[in-house]
C-alpha positions in Angstrom: 0.0 0.0 0.0 1.1 3.5 -0.8 -0.3 6.7 0.8 -0.3 10.3 0.0 -1.9 13.2 2.0 -5.3 12.7 0.3 -5.1 9.3 -1.3 -4.5 5.6 -0.6 -3.4 3.0 -3.2 -5.2 -0.2 -2.2 -4.9 -3.7 -3.6 -6.4 -7.1 -2.8 -6.2 -10.7 -3.9 -8.2 -11.5 -7.0 -11.3 -13.6 -6.8 -10.1 -17.3 -6.7 -12.2 -18.7 -9.5 -11.7 -15.9 -12.0 -14.7 -14.8 -14.1 -14.8 -11.4 -12.4 -16.9 -8.9 -14.3 -15.9 -6.1 -11.9 -15.2 -5.3 -8.3 -17.1 -3.0 -5.9 -14.9 -1.1 -3.4 -16.3 0.5 -0.3 -14.3 2.6 2.2 -14.9 4.6 5.4 -12.9 6.5 8.0 -11.8 4.2 10.7 -12.8 5.4 14.2 -12.6 4.0 17.7 -14.8 1.1 18.4 -18.3 1.9 19.5 -17.7 0.4 23.0 -14.9 3.1 23.4 -17.2 5.9 22.5 -16.4 6.0 18.8 -19.0 6.2 16.0 -19.3 3.8 13.2 -18.9 5.5 9.8 -21.1 4.5 6.9 -19.5 2.7 4.1 -19.0 4.8 1.0 -18.9 3.3 -2.5 -16.0 4.3 -4.7 -17.8 6.4 -7.3 -17.1 6.6 -11.0 -15.6 3.1 -11.1 -18.2 1.1 -12.9 -15.6 -0.8 -14.8 -13.2 -1.6 -11.9 -11.6 -4.9 -13.1 -8.1 -4.7 -11.7 -7.2 -5.8 -8.2 -6.0 -2.4 -7.1 -7.4 1.1 -7.0 -6.5 4.6 -5.6 -9.0 6.0 -3.1 -9.0 9.8 -3.8 -10.1 12.9 -2.0 -9.4 11.6 1.6 -8.5 13.7 4.6 -4.8 13.9 5.6 -3.5 12.0 8.6 -6.7 10.0 9.0 -7.2 6.2 9.1 -9.4 4.4 6.6 -10.5 0.9 6.1 -12.0 -0.7 3.0 -13.7 -3.8 1.8 -14.2 -5.4 -1.6 -16.6 -7.7 -3.4 -16.6 -9.2 -6.8 -19.3 -9.4 -9.4 -19.2 -12.6 -11.4 -21.5 -14.1 -13.9 -23.2 -15.8 -10.9 -23.8 -12.5 -9.0 -22.1 -10.5 -6.3 -19.9 -12.2 -3.7 -20.0 -11.3 -0.1 -17.8 -8.4 1.0 -14.4 -9.1 2.4 -13.8 -8.3 6.0 -12.8 -4.7 6.6 -9.1 -4.2 6.0 -6.7 -3.1 8.6 -6.7 0.7 9.1 -4.5 2.5 6.5 -3.4 6.1 7.3 -3.1 8.9 4.8 0.1 11.1 5.0 0.7 14.6 6.1 0.0 17.6 4.0 3.0 19.8 3.6 
């Protein structure tokens, strides 16, 4: 993974059986768990990526020095898979 002040370069393992039509990527700002007083952010769909067929993507327009997590699912000829578990938190860089 690579990170800039406002973007993260994210990649994942391709679907095991191939036949992927496209991937759907969702992301959110990672916050403290609810039991520690944190709020759960809603998942946001990476917009404008209807033809996302590669196993990596850049998440743009993020806030500097914030942690984000993402999840992915594949669309195959049989339909959508379940989403992966949320990734470990990834932190954007500092803005200079």
